[in-house]
C-alpha positions in Angstrom: 9.2 9.9 41.4 8.2 6.8 39.3 4.5 7.6 39.8 5.1 11.4 39.0 6.9 10.2 35.8 4.1 7.7 34.6 1.5 10.3 35.3 3.3 12.9 33.3 3.8 10.3 30.5 0.2 9.4 30.6 -0.9 13.1 30.3 1.3 13.7 27.4 -0.2 10.6 25.7 -3.8 11.7 25.9 -3.2 15.3 25.5 -5.6 16.3 22.7 -3.8 19.7 21.9 -0.7 18.3 20.4 -0.3 18.8 16.7 0.3 16.0 14.0 3.4 15.6 12.0 3.5 18.8 9.5 5.8 17.1 7.0 3.5 14.1 6.6 0.4 16.3 6.4 1.8 18.8 3.8 3.0 15.8 1.9 -0.4 14.2 1.9 -2.1 17.4 0.7 0.6 18.2 -2.0 0.3 14.5 -3.3 -3.4 14.6 -3.4 -3.1 17.7 -5.5 -0.6 16.4 -7.7 -2.4 13.2 -8.2 -5.7 14.7 -9.2 -4.0 17.0 -11.6 -2.1 13.9 -13.2 -5.3 11.8 -13.1 -7.1 14.5 -15.1 -4.0 15.0 -17.5 -3.7 11.1 -18.1 -7.5 10.4 -18.4 -8.4 13.2 -20.9 -8.5 10.9 -23.8 -10.4 7.9 -22.2 -13.0 10.5 -20.6 -13.7 12.3 -23.8 -13.9 9.0 -25.9 -16.0 7.2 -23.4 -18.1 9.8 -21.6 -17.8 12.9 -23.7 -16.5 14.9 -20.6 -12.8 15.5 -20.3 -13.2 16.1 -16.5 -15.1 12.9 -15.9 -12.5 10.9 -14.1 -11.2 14.0 -12.3 -14.7 14.8 -11.0 -14.9 11.2 -9.6 -11.4 11.4 -8.0 -12.4 14.7 -6.3 -15.7 13.1 -5.1 -13.9 10.2 -3.2 -11.4 12.8 -1.8 -14.4 14.8 -0.5 -16.1 11.6 0.8 -13.3 10.6 2.7 -12.3 13.8 4.2 -14.8 13.5 7.3 -13.9 10.1 8.1 -10.3 10.9 7.9 -10.6 13.8 10.4 -12.6 11.6 12.8 -9.9 8.9 12.5 -7.1 11.5 13.3 -9.0 12.9 16.2 -9.6 9.5 17.8 -7.3 7.9 20.2 -5.3 5.2 18.3 -5.4 3.1 21.4 -9.2 2.4 20.8 -8.4 0.9 17.4 -7.9 -2.3 19.5 -11.5 -2.6 20.1 -12.3 -2.5 16.4 -9.4 -4.9 15.5 -11.1 -8.1 15.6 -14.6 -7.1 14.2 -13.1 -5.3 11.3 -10.7 -8.3 10.5 -13.8 -10.7 10.6 -15.7 -8.2 8.5 -12.8 -7.9 5.8 -12.6 -11.7 5.7 -16.5 -12.0 5.2 -16.0 -9.3 2.2 -12.9 -11.2 0.9 -15.2 -14.5 0.7 -17.9 -12.6 -0.7 -16.0 -11.2 -3.7 -14.8 -14.5 -4.5 -18.6 -15.7 -4.7 -20.4 -12.6 -5.8 -17.8 -10.3 -7.3 -17.7 -8.9 -10.8 -15.4 -10.7 -13.1 -13.1 -8.2 -14.9 -10.1 -9.2 -16.9 -10.2 -12.8 -15.6 -10.1 -11.6 -12.0 -12.8 -11.2 -9.0 -11.7 -8.2 -7.2 -14.8 -5.8 -7.1 -18.0 -6.1 -5.3 -20.7 -3.9 -6.7 -23.1 -2.1 -4.2 -25.4 0.1 -6.1 -23.3 2.5 -8.1 -20.1 1.9 -5.9 -17.6 -0.4 -6.6 -15.6 -1.7 -3.8 -12.3 -3.7 -3.8 -11.9 -5.4 -0.3 -8.4 -6.3 -0.8 -7.6 -2.8 -0.5 -9.1 -2.3 2.7 -7.7 -5.5 3.8 -4.3 -3.8 4.0 -5.2 -1.2 6.6 -7.4 -3.6 8.4 -4.8 -6.2 8.9 -2.1 -3.4 10.1 -4.7 -2.3 12.7 -5.3 -5.9 13.9 -1.6 -7.0 14.0 -0.5 -3.7 15.8 -2.9 -4.7 18.5 -2.4 -8.3 18.6 1.4 -8.2 18.4 1.6 -5.5 21.0 0.0 -7.7 23.7 3.1 -10.0 23.4 6.5 -9.7 24.6 8.5 -12.3 22.6 11.1 -12.9 25.2 11.6 -16.5 26.0 13.8 -17.8 29.0 14.4 -21.5 27.7 14.1 -23.5 24.6 11.0 -25.3 25.9 9.0 -21.9 26.4 10.3 -20.7 22.9 8.9 -23.8 21.3 5.4 -23.7 23.3 5.0 -19.9 23.2 7.1 -18.7 20.4 6.5 -21.2 17.5 3.3 -23.2 18.6 1.5 -20.1 19.9 2.7 -16.6 18.6 4.2 -17.8 15.3 1.4 -20.3 14.5 -1.4 -17.6 15.2 0.4 -15.0 13.0 0.7 -17.3 10.3 -2.9 -18.4 10.6 -4.1 -14.9 10.4 -1.8 -13.6 7.6 -2.4 -16.8 5.7 -6.1 -16.4 5.8 -6.1 -13.0 4.3 -3.2 -13.6 1.7 -4.8 -16.7 0.3 -8.3 -15.3 0.0 -6.7 -12.5 -2.0 -4.4 -14.6 -3.8 -7.4 -16.5 -5.2 -8.9 -13.5 -6.9 -6.1 -13.5 -8.1 -4.2 -10.5 -7.0 -0.7 -11.5 -6.4 0.9 -7.7 -6.1 -1.4 -6.9 -3.1 -0.7 -10.4 -1.6 3.0 -9.7 -1.6 2.6 -6.2 -0.2 0.4 -7.5 2.7 2.9 -10.3 3.4 6.1 -8.2 3.4 4.2 -5.5 5.5 3.1 -8.0 7.9 6.3 -9.9 8.1 8.2 -6.8 8.9 5.8 -5.8 11.6 6.3 -9.3 13.2 9.8 -8.8 13.1 9.6 -5.6 14.8 7.5 -6.8 17.6 10.4 -8.7 19.4 14.0 -8.7 19.7 14.5 -12.2 21.0 16.7 -14.5 18.8 14.0 -17.2 18.8 11.6 -14.6 17.5 14.1 -13.6 14.9 14.3 -17.4 13.8 10.5 -17.3 13.5 10.4 -14.5 11.5 13.0 -16.2 9.1 10.8 -19.4 9.1 7.7 -17.1 7.8 9.8 -16.1 4.8 11.1 -19.8 4.0 7.4 -21.0 4.3 6.0 -18.1 2.1 8.8 -17.8 -0.4 7.9 -21.2 -2.4 4.1 -20.0 -2.2 4.9 -16.9 -3.9 7.1 -18.5 -6.7 4.5 -21.0 -7.3 1.6 -18.4 -7.5 3.8 -16.4 -9.8 4.5 -19.1 -12.5 1.3 -21.5 -12.2 -0.9 -18.7 -13.5 -0.3 -18.4 -17.3 -0.7 -14.6 -17.5 1.7 -14.1 -14.4 4.0 -16.5 -16.1 4.0 -14.6 -19.3 4.7 -11.3 -17.2 7.8 -12.9 -15.6 9.1 -14.0 -18.9 8.6 -10.6 -20.3 10.6 -9.2 -17.4 13.4 -11.8 -17.5 13.8 -11.1 -21.2 14.0 -7.4 -20.6 16.4 -8.0 -17.9 18.8 -10.2 -19.6 18.6 -9.1 -23.1 17.4 -5.4 -22.9 14.5 -6.2 -25.5 10.7 -6.7 -24.9 9.6 -10.2 -25.7 6.5 -10.4 -27.7 6.0 -6.6 -28.0 2.7 -7.0 -29.8 1.5 -9.6 -27.4 2.2 -10.2 -23.6 4.9 -7.4 -23.9 3.0 -5.0 -25.3 2.1 -2.9 -22.3 5.9 -3.0 -21.2 6.8 -1.9 -24.7 4.6 1.1 -24.5 5.7 2.1 -21.1 9.4 2.1 -22.3 8.6 3.9 -25.2 7.0 6.8 -23.1 9.6 6.9 -20.6 12.4 7.1 -23.1 10.7 9.7 -25.2 10.6 11.8 -21.9 14.2 11.8 -21.4 15.6 14.1 -18.8 13.3 16.9 -18.6 10.2 15.3 -20.2 7.8 16.6 -22.9 6.0 19.0 -20.8 2.6 18.7 -18.8 -0.1 17.6 -21.2 2.1 16.4 -23.8 2.1 12.5 -23.3 1.3 10.5 -26.2 0.9 7.1 -24.3 -2.1 8.3 -22.7 -4.0 8.3 -26.0 -5.0 4.8 -25.8 -1.3 3.1 -26.2 -1.1 2.1 -22.7 -3.9 -0.6 -22.5 -7.4 0.0 -21.3 -7.3 2.4 -18.3 -3.8 2.0 -17.1 -2.6 5.5 -18.3 -4.4 6.9 -15.3 -4.4 3.8 -12.9 -1.5 1.4 -12.8 0.9 2.8 -15.5 0.3 6.5 -14.5 4.1 6.7 -13.2 5.1 6.1 -16.8 2.9 9.2 -17.8 4.8 11.2 -15.1 8.1 10.2 -16.5 7.1 10.8 -20.1 5.9 14.4 -19.2 8.1 15.5 -16.4 11.3 13.3 -17.5 13.8 11.6 -15.1 14.1 14.8 -13.0 10.3 14.8 -12.2 10.6 11.0 -11.2 13.5 11.5 -9.0 11.6 14.4 -7.2 8.8 12.1 -6.7 10.9 9.3 -5.3 12.7 11.8 -3.1 9.3 13.0 -1.7 8.4 9.3 -0.8 11.8 8.7 0.8 11.0 11.7 3.1 7.7 10.3 3.8 9.4 7.0 4.7 11.7 8.8 7.1 9.1 10.8 8.8 6.8 7.8 9.3 9.7 5.6 10.5 10.5 8.4 13.0 7.0 8.6 14.2 7.2 5.0 14.7 10.4 5.1 16.7 9.2 7.9 19.0 5.7 6.6 19.6 4.9 6.2 23.3 3.9 2.7 23.2 4.3 -0.7 21.2 0.8 -0.4 19.4 1.6 2.9 18.2 5.2 1.9 17.0 3.7 -0.9 15.1 0.8 1.0 13.7 2.9 3.9 12.4 5.6 1.4 11.0 2.9 -0.9 9.3 1.1 2.2 7.6 4.5 3.6 6.5 5.9 0.5 5.2 2.9 -0.6 3.3 2.4 2.8 1.5 6.1 3.3 0.7 6.5 -0.5 -0.4 3.5 -0.2 -2.8 4.7 2.9 -4.3 8.2 1.6 -4.9 6.7 -1.5 -6.3 4.5 0.4 -8.6 7.6 2.6 -9.7 9.7 -0.4 -10.2 7.3 -2.3 -12.4 7.0 0.8 -14.6 10.5 1.1 -15.4 10.9 -2.7 -15.7 13.0 -3.3 -12.6 10.2 -6.1 -11.5 7.2 -7.8 -13.6 4.3 -5.7 -14.2 2.1 -6.2 -10.8 -1.0 -4.3 -11.4 -0.9 -2.5 -8.1 -2.0 1.0 -7.5 0.4 3.8 -6.7 -0.9 5.9 -3.6 -2.5 9.3 -4.3 -1.5 9.0 -8.0 -3.9 6.1 -9.2 -7.5 6.7 -10.1 -9.8 4.7 -7.9 -12.2 4.9 -5.1 -11.0 2.1 -2.8 -7.4 3.1 -3.2 -8.0 6.7 -2.5 -10.1 6.0 0.4 -7.8 3.5 1.9 -4.8 5.8 1.4 -6.5 8.8 3.2 -7.2 6.4 6.3 -3.7 5.2 6.4 -2.5 8.7 6.4 -5.0 9.6 9.1 -3.8 6.8 11.4 -0.3 7.7 11.0 -0.9 11.5 11.8 -2.9 10.3 14.9 0.1 8.4 16.1 2.3 11.5 15.3 0.3 13.6 17.7 1.6 11.4 20.6 5.2 11.0 19.3 8.1 12.7 21.3 9.2 14.5 17.9 5.9 15.3 16.5 5.2 18.6 14.7 8.0 18.3 11.9 10.9 18.7 14.3 
């Protein structure tokens, strides 16, 4: 009976005819369309002023969506278990790129985050998110994290497993932090930590997970206050939180001031599509259609539009975690959970920064932010999640 059960389960796992989670699929399609529309709307002024073509940034966004379509389909069709074979090579490759960007990268606004290859700009830190999730899901799934005694817990748990995890995460995190990119570093660390926590149920493993937080927390705090521009953002946030006013509204607090003006003028129902004033150069540089596009959404579609968008992401979180819980093996569980946590966390952090709940971070919001690296990585993440959903017990939107 046991052999029959295992054979049946194996057949279900490799069955190529199962369908993906329809809710995640429809969510991704709708968000990609909505994102393209909002990017066009928010970028009209900059596109016309700089390039003389109001559709310039929309065309670029559509090109990236088309470019990533075939790779995403191939990733979806591939057996996610085979990602293990690519885990180490891709991790080594992304480390090389992260080192390369520190040496050869273009300096923009005081940061080295982009590698220019011909006409293409690559942001390795964006790709590091999905590469690290793939690697950790493979690496963590090969360990049981159940220790019989304290001696084994120290040797295996702390000196081997925990040390290995910290070494892997620390290498990626510090390279990104030196760019500098604190927002991406925080997202990668939180996502990786939660994956590590989910990988085992042993009390010693839980204590090890807490140790990671205690180790990382002072590093994050130091990173936030030692860089002058980050310290100003923290000061602006604390002033807003404690007094309700924006500190230095014509200087370091200018961006936050303009964001709040836009959101406040949107009110409950918004000004209407295409009626944003903040997109006309008030939001600094290109942030109206990149990091601060959520503020434009709130200005035009109002609080109700923002709530609908948040609700959509909560549905994504629910479905993604359900796919994780129903995955047939540990690698699938961790892979689906990692992708879901990363995309949802990044979205909520961007939204929170745009309404003054946390300091401005400069991280993109999946689907809505204009940018090639962000668009491609988001699509790859969704393809992987859909891949795992094919083999989950409750796939197909049930």
